[in-house]
N, C-alpha and C positions, 0 to 999 in steps of 0.2 A: 504493500499499500503505498502511495508517494505522500510524501509530508507534508502537510499545508503550512504556507507560508502563515511569519506573525505580522501582523495586520492590526495599527490602530488608528480606531477610528475615531477622529474629534468632530464631532458634531456641533455647527455655528448654524445653523439656518436650513432651511429648503423645502421644507412642510409647510404646505398650506393654514396648517393648523400646527403651531409651533412647539416641540417638547420643552417643559419649563424646568425637567430639571437631572439630574444623575440617575435617579431610581425608574421616571417615565423612560427616560432612553434606555434602560436596560430592558423595561418589556418591549420597548419594540424592536428590539437588537435580537430577543430571545424567539422574536416570531417572525424573524426574517432567514428561512429556511436554505433558501438560494446564496446569499454570502457563506451561512456556516459549511455547505457543502465544496466549498470552493478555497477557504481559507479560514484559516483563526484570529478572529476581529474581535480587540477587546475597544472598548464603546469609551469613550469620555465627553462628557459633558463640558462645552466651554459658554455657549449662548443660545438663547432661545432664536437670533437672525442676526443678521449682519447688517451695515450699513457702511455709507461712506462717510458719516458725520463720526462715528466708533471708531477709531483706530486702535484703542484702546483693548478689543478684541482682539486683532490679530496679534499682539506684542503677547498676549497671555496664549496664543494658539503657537506662536514661535517659541517664547519659553517653553512650553509644557514641548513641543517635538526635540529640541534641544534637551529636553532632561530626562526622557524616554530615548532617545537615540538608538542608543545603543542594545535597547529588548525587543526592537523589531525591523522587518524587513523591510518595510515601506511604514507610509502616514498616507490617509483616507480624511480629506476637512470637505463636512457639507457644510454647503454655502447658501443664502437665498440667490436669486437668478437674477433679481437689481442691481446693479453696478458692481456684477460677480466680476469680470475682467479685472476691475479699478483695485477691488480687495485683494483680489486673489496675484494682481503684481506689487502690492505693497507688501504685501505677506514674502515674494517672493525674496526684493530687495532685502527684507527684514532677515531670512533667513540665507543671503546669499550663496554662492554657489556649491551646488550639492552632491555626494556620492550615494545616495540614494533616492527613489521617487518618492514625491509629495502628491499627490492627485486632487484636482479639488471635484468635487460632486456637485451637481448642480439638476433641476428639473429637465425635463426632454420637451423637443418639438411638439408633440402631443398636449403636454400640459401647456404649453404657452398657447399653445389654439384653444382649448379649454377657457384657458384666464379670460383672451378674446372676446369669449362667446359668453364670457361674464356667468361659469359654470364653477363648480367645486371639481378639482382633480385629487385624485388618490396619490399614494406613495409609489406606485407602482415604477414611475417615469423616476424617481429620484434613487430608488431602490434596483435599478438598472442600468443607472448613472456606476451607482458603487460596484455592482460586479463586476461592471466594465474596467472599473479601476485599478482594481484587482490585479489585471492581467499584466498592467504595465509591474504593478510590484511583484509578479511572476518571472515575468522578462529580465527582472535588476536592470532596469534604464534607469539614469541618473539626471536628476533635476524636477522643476516644477513645472505641472503638467494640468491641462483640466480635462477630464472626461465629458463627452456632450457628443448624445448619438452614436457610434459605432465609433468617433475618431476622438485621439487622443491627443490633442495638441499642448504646447509649450505653452505657458499663460503668455509669457512676451510677443507671445506669436503669434493671438488670436483674435480676432477682430467679431465685435455685434453686427451681425445684419442691419441696415436699414432700410430693407424693406418690410412693409410690415405685412407684406402678404407671404413671405416665407423668415421669420424670423428665427437666430438660430445663431450658434458661434459656428466659427468656422478659423480654416487656417489662413493667416497671409501670404500671399506669396512675396518670394524672393526673385533675384536674379541671379541669387546662388545655390540656385538648385532647393532642395526638401532644407524646409525649415525644421526637421525633427518631429518625435512622435509616432506617432503611427496608429494603424486603427483596428478593428474589431473585424476579424473574417475566420470563422472557427480558430480561434486562439489571437492570440497579438502578434502584431505583422507591423516590426516598426521597419520607418520610414531610413534609419540609417543605423550606423552601429552608436547607440546611446550608453555600451557597457560601464559601469566605475570601476577603477583597478586600485583607487586608495578607497577605505571606507575611514573616512574623517568625519570627526565630528563638527557640525557646522558652525562659526565662529559668527552668530547675532549679532545685529545693530537691532536694535526695535526703536531707535530715537527715531520721532518723525514731526514734519512744519505741527506743532498741536493750534498755530493758532494762522492754520489753511484753510482757506475757505470754498470749500466746490458747491457750487451752485449751479444747477443745471435750467437752463434758460429759454422762456416759453418768449411769445412775438409782447414787445413791448418790455421787458424786463429789464433790460440794459440803462432805458431812459431812467428807468426806478434805481437803480443799483446804487446801495448804501452799504459802504465800506468801514467797519470799526477802527479807530486808531492804532488798537492792539493787532488788526489784522495784518500778517509776517507773509502773506503768501495769496493769492488768487486764481482758483482754477474755473473759468466759465467753461461750461460744454453746450453749444451750440447746433450741435451735430444735426438737429430735429428741425434748427430754422436758417431762415436765411440771414445775415446780418450785415445791414448799409455797411461801407464806407468809412461814413462818418463815424462808427461806434467807435472807432480806434479813439478819438477824440475824449469821448467818456468815462474812458480807464482813467485808474487810479495811478498819477508818474510815479509816484514812491512807492509803490505796491508791486514786487513782480507778479505778475499775470500769464498764465498760460491758456489760451485760448484753444477750442477742442473745434474745428469744423468740419463739415463732413466733405471738404477738400486735402485741409492741411491742419495742424500743429502751429501756432506762433506762441512765440514768448515775447513778453513786452516788460523790458526793464528801464528803468534810467531814460522812457522816451522814446527808445528806440527797438526796433521790431526786427526777429529773428526769426524764420525758417526750421522749425525742429524736420528734421529730416533722418529716415530709420531706424522711424520707431514707431508701435503703433499707438492712437489716439490715447486710449487707457493707459498703457504702459507709461507712456509719458509724462499721463497724469500722476500717476504712482510715481514715476521715478521725481517730479518735483516734487511732492508730497516729502517724501523719506529724507531727499536731498536739503529740504527746507529746514528739517532737522540736527543738520550737519553744519556746526557751526563754523565749520575751516572750510566749507565749500559755499558761503550763504553769498562770499563777494563776489565771485566766479562758478554765478551758476551755469551761466554759456556753457565755460567747459566744460564744467562738470557735467552738464546734460550731454555733451556730446561724447562722452568718454563710455567706455564698458566696464560694466561691474558684474552681471551676471550672463553675460552673451546674449542681451537684449536686443542687441543692434540685427536689422535685416540686412544690412552688408556687414560685410568683413571688419571687426576694429578690433585693432591690438588690445585681449584685456589688459584690466591694470589691476593691481593688488589692494583690497580697499583699505586695508590698515596705512598703506603710505597716502593715502588719498584722502582719508574721511579721518578727523578726530575722534575717537569711539566714545560714545557717550549712552548711557544706559539705559 
């Protein structure tokens, strides 16, 4: 009989009716027969749900993963679908380069259609995502991934579909070929060799920009934008609307601002605008938030956004050692 892989299942959302505590998670996991068939999972309750204004939940996840690192072959983290790529990327930056798989699980295509119809959805999609995520653990791949449908995608190279008729998550294209990850087809099929040679415990950097404001814009919001004096950074997500050119004049000049549009990612600092290339929008936003918590790079934010810390760039960029680039803060 084949030995089952040891997996830590960290719950931080994903259900329509959130679990509230460890006991509720234990009961839910006990009824999860499909997972029991393929792996030995230890359920760990983190939070009922995840949101972009609660990065402290991601800190708790990162610290728990580091503490439990040597006990498990891999880690599966459940999250709510809303802003899942932003949260997954911010967690990835906190953890750094990994020698084991961390796989984010969330709801499915069918669940999104059910939500759009205003109906309730069961746990089938989330459970299927968790079972698929275990395949990445059995393959002993290394890195941070997200399981959606039959795809396992590196979180830094994943995109949210802007098509309302075809919502979901898909891999970003790269001029340099495969972005990694894999897909489920009678088992896991890796798109490239992602096996880790060294099982090194991650050195986490959980500091983040505590005063970075993330705001999803709707029509008219930009005119009424209010920024508190203590704000250290601003992320404006305008992917669902068309911003007028005049909007740039309304941005605060003394607060670094990252603007996500459907066509580009723009960084405004000291009255200047720079186009950020080679990063997906959610990865750029998470990186901006994470870097805003590292005091040593605040004065050189644009240069730091161009550096490659965890293999996040779609183009080939020479990786840097975080210890040399940022001053560690706990």
